[in-house]
C-alpha positions in Angstrom: 3.2 27.5 6.8 1.9 24.1 7.7 1.1 22.8 4.4 -2.9 21.5 3.9 -3.3 18.9 1.3 -6.5 19.7 -1.2 -9.7 18.4 -0.8 -11.1 16.4 -3.6 -14.0 17.9 -5.2 -16.0 15.0 -4.8 -16.2 11.5 -2.8 -19.4 10.2 -2.7 -23.0 11.1 -2.3 -24.6 11.4 0.8 -25.8 8.6 0.8 -22.9 6.6 -0.1 -20.8 8.6 2.8 -23.8 7.7 5.7 -23.2 4.1 4.3 -19.5 4.1 4.4 -18.6 6.8 7.0 -16.0 7.8 4.2 -14.8 11.8 4.4 -13.6 14.1 1.8 -10.0 13.3 0.5 -7.0 15.3 0.9 -4.5 15.5 -1.3 -5.4 16.5 -4.6 -7.8 15.9 -7.4 -8.2 12.9 -9.8 -9.1 14.3 -13.3 -11.1 11.2 -14.9 -12.5 7.9 -13.9 -9.8 5.2 -12.6 -8.4 3.2 -15.7 -8.9 -0.5 -15.8 -6.1 -1.0 -12.9 -8.7 -1.6 -10.0 -8.7 -1.5 -6.6 -7.6 -4.7 -5.2 -4.6 -4.6 -2.5 -2.2 -7.4 -3.1 -3.8 -8.5 -6.1 -2.2 -10.1 -8.8 -2.9 -10.3 -12.8 -5.2 -13.4 -14.1 -3.5 -16.7 -15.1 -2.7 -17.5 -18.6 -0.8 -16.5 -21.0 1.0 -13.6 -22.5 4.6 -13.4 -24.0 7.1 -11.9 -21.9 8.6 -9.7 -24.3 5.2 -7.6 -23.8 5.3 -7.3 -19.9 6.3 -4.1 -19.6 3.8 -2.9 -22.2 0.9 -4.5 -20.9 1.7 -2.6 -17.6 1.6 0.6 -19.0 -0.8 0.1 -22.2 -3.1 -1.3 -19.6 -3.0 1.8 -17.5 -4.3 3.6 -20.6 -8.0 1.4 -20.6 -11.2 3.0 -19.8 -13.0 0.1 -18.4 -14.5 1.1 -15.0 -17.7 -1.3 -16.3 -15.2 -4.1 -14.4 -14.2 -2.3 -11.1 -15.4 -4.1 -8.2 -17.4 -1.7 -5.1 -15.2 -1.2 -2.4 -16.3 0.2 0.9 -14.4 2.3 3.7 -13.8 1.1 6.6 -14.7 3.5 9.6 -11.4 5.0 12.0 -8.9 3.2 10.5 -6.4 6.1 10.8 -6.4 9.3 12.2 -7.3 12.1 9.5 -4.1 13.5 8.2 -3.9 17.3 8.6 -0.6 18.7 7.9 3.2 18.5 6.3 5.8 18.3 9.0 8.3 21.4 8.5 6.4 22.4 5.3 7.8 25.8 4.9 11.4 26.3 6.5 14.7 27.3 4.9 13.7 28.7 1.2 11.1 25.9 0.6 12.8 23.2 1.8 11.4 20.5 4.1 12.8 20.6 7.6 14.6 17.3 8.4 12.4 14.3 9.9 13.3 11.3 11.7 13.0 8.0 9.4 10.1 5.9 10.3 11.6 2.5 12.7 11.4 -0.3 10.1 9.0 -1.6 12.4 6.6 1.3 11.5 7.0 1.1 7.4 4.1 -0.4 6.2 5.7 -0.8 2.5 7.9 1.2 -0.2 7.9 2.5 -3.5 9.7 4.2 -5.9 8.6 7.2 -8.5 10.9 8.6 -11.0 10.6 12.1 -12.1 11.3 14.3 -14.8 14.1 16.7 -13.9 11.7 19.9 -14.9 9.3 18.9 -12.5 11.7 19.0 -9.9 11.8 22.6 -8.9 7.9 22.4 -8.9 8.1 19.5 -6.7 10.3 21.1 -4.1 8.7 23.9 -3.9 5.3 22.3 -3.4 6.5 20.4 -1.3 4.3 17.5 -3.0 4.3 15.5 -6.3 1.6 17.2 -8.1 -1.2 14.9 -9.6 -0.8 17.5 -12.8 2.3 16.7 -13.5 0.8 12.9 -14.7 -1.9 14.5 -15.8 -0.2 15.7 -18.9 0.3 12.5 -19.6 -3.2 11.0 -19.7 -2.7 9.8 -16.0 -5.7 10.2 -13.4 -3.2 9.0 -10.6 0.5 9.0 -9.8 2.0 5.5 -10.2 4.5 3.9 -7.9 6.5 1.1 -8.8 8.1 -1.6 -6.3 11.1 -1.6 -8.1 13.2 1.7 -9.0 14.3 0.4 -12.1 10.8 -0.7 -13.2 9.9 2.7 -12.1 12.5 4.4 -14.4 11.1 2.1 -17.1 7.6 4.0 -16.7 8.8 7.5 -16.6 10.9 6.4 -20.1 7.6 5.3 -21.4 5.4 8.1 -19.9 7.8 10.7 -21.3 8.4 9.1 -24.5 7.6 12.4 -26.6 10.4 14.0 -24.8 13.4 13.3 -27.2 16.1 14.8 -25.7 15.2 13.1 -21.6 18.0 10.4 -20.8 17.2 8.0 -18.6 20.6 9.0 -16.2 18.6 12.5 -15.8 15.7 11.0 -14.0 15.2 11.8 -10.4 14.5 9.0 -8.0 11.8 9.6 -5.2 11.6 7.0 -2.5 8.2 6.4 -1.0 7.4 5.2 2.4 3.9 4.7 3.9 3.7 4.2 8.2 1.0 1.8 8.7 -1.1 4.6 9.5 -0.5 6.0 6.3 -1.1 3.1 4.4 -4.1 2.3 6.5 -5.4 5.9 6.0 -5.0 6.1 2.1 -5.9 2.4 0.8 -9.4 2.1 2.4 -10.2 6.0 1.3 -13.0 5.4 -1.1 -13.4 8.0 -3.9 -17.4 7.1 -4.2 -19.0 6.6 -7.4 -17.7 9.0 -9.9 -14.7 7.5 -9.6 -16.1 3.5 -9.7 -15.4 3.0 -6.3 -11.4 3.0 -6.3 -9.3 3.7 -3.5 -7.3 6.3 -2.7 -4.0 4.0 -3.1 -4.3 0.9 -4.3 -2.6 -1.7 -6.2 -2.7 -2.4 -9.7 -4.1 -5.8 -11.7 -4.6 -6.0 -15.2 -7.7 -7.9 -16.7 -6.0 -8.3 -20.3 -2.6 -10.0 -18.9 -3.1 -14.0 -18.8 0.9 -14.5 -17.3 -0.6 -14.1 -13.9 2.8 -11.8 -13.4 3.0 -9.3 -10.4 4.2 -5.9 -12.0 4.7 -3.9 -8.8 2.4 -1.1 -10.2 0.5 0.9 -7.4 -1.5 4.1 -8.2 -1.7 7.2 -6.0 -4.9 9.4 -6.3 -4.0 12.8 -5.4 -0.8 15.3 -5.1 1.7 13.2 -3.0 2.8 15.0 0.1 6.7 14.8 0.3 6.4 14.0 4.4 2.9 13.9 5.9 1.6 13.7 9.9 -1.5 13.2 11.1 -3.1 15.6 14.3 -0.9 13.6 16.6 2.6 14.1 15.0 2.5 10.3 13.8 4.4 10.4 10.5 1.7 9.1 7.4 4.2 9.5 4.4 7.7 9.9 4.2 10.0 10.3 1.0 13.7 10.8 -0.1 15.4 11.5 -3.0 17.8 8.6 -3.9 21.1 9.5 -5.0 22.8 7.5 -7.9 
C-alpha cells in the first residue's frame, strides 16, 4: 500500500490561496507558530559579535524563541514542482522500503543530516517517515536538519539532554537528499498566516546572533518521508541510514 503524506490542517485563508495559489501541504501538521528562525533561503545571521563558545547554544536556544512578529511574509510561486503524492515501495517486505536507485549527482539540490534517538527507530521504520511529533515532545514545531553530521549529533544530544542514559554513540544518523524538484516544492510551500508565513522547508537565521555565523541549520515543518516521489515517479526526497 502506498504511503499518502497527511495534509496540514490549515495552510492559508481562501483569500491567501487565491493570491498565492498555494495548496494544502502533505507531510504532517505543525503544532505551533514557527519559532525565531525564519524562512529565508540561504540567509545568514546578522553581523556583529557573540562569543564563539556560545555559538552552539545560540543555534539551539534561538530555536526556542517565539518571535513571530519578526518573521517576513513570503508568497508561494505557482507551478514550481508537481504535487508529491506517494512514497515509492512504501509497503514491501515486512514494512521495509523497497530499494530505490540513488539520485544522480546532477539531480541533488542539497544534502542534510538528522540524528535520531534510538528509541524512535522502530516507529520511523514502521511508518517509513520521521514523525513530527517525535520532536514536538522536545518543544519543536518542526524537524531540524543540519548540513554537517557532527552538528546533527550535537543538536540531538542537546534536544534529548534530559535522557541521562543516552550516549552519543547510540544515535542513528539519517542522510537526507532533496532533488531539485523536491527542494523547489517544499522550499516554496507557504504555511500561511497561522504559521507566520513560514515556508515548509527553510534555512534558519538567528536575529540575536551577532557573529554572522552560518550554522547550517534548517527546519522541515511536517512528517519527513524516508522516500517520496511525484505523480510521474520523479524522486523528491530520498534518505539513507549511515553506518558508523
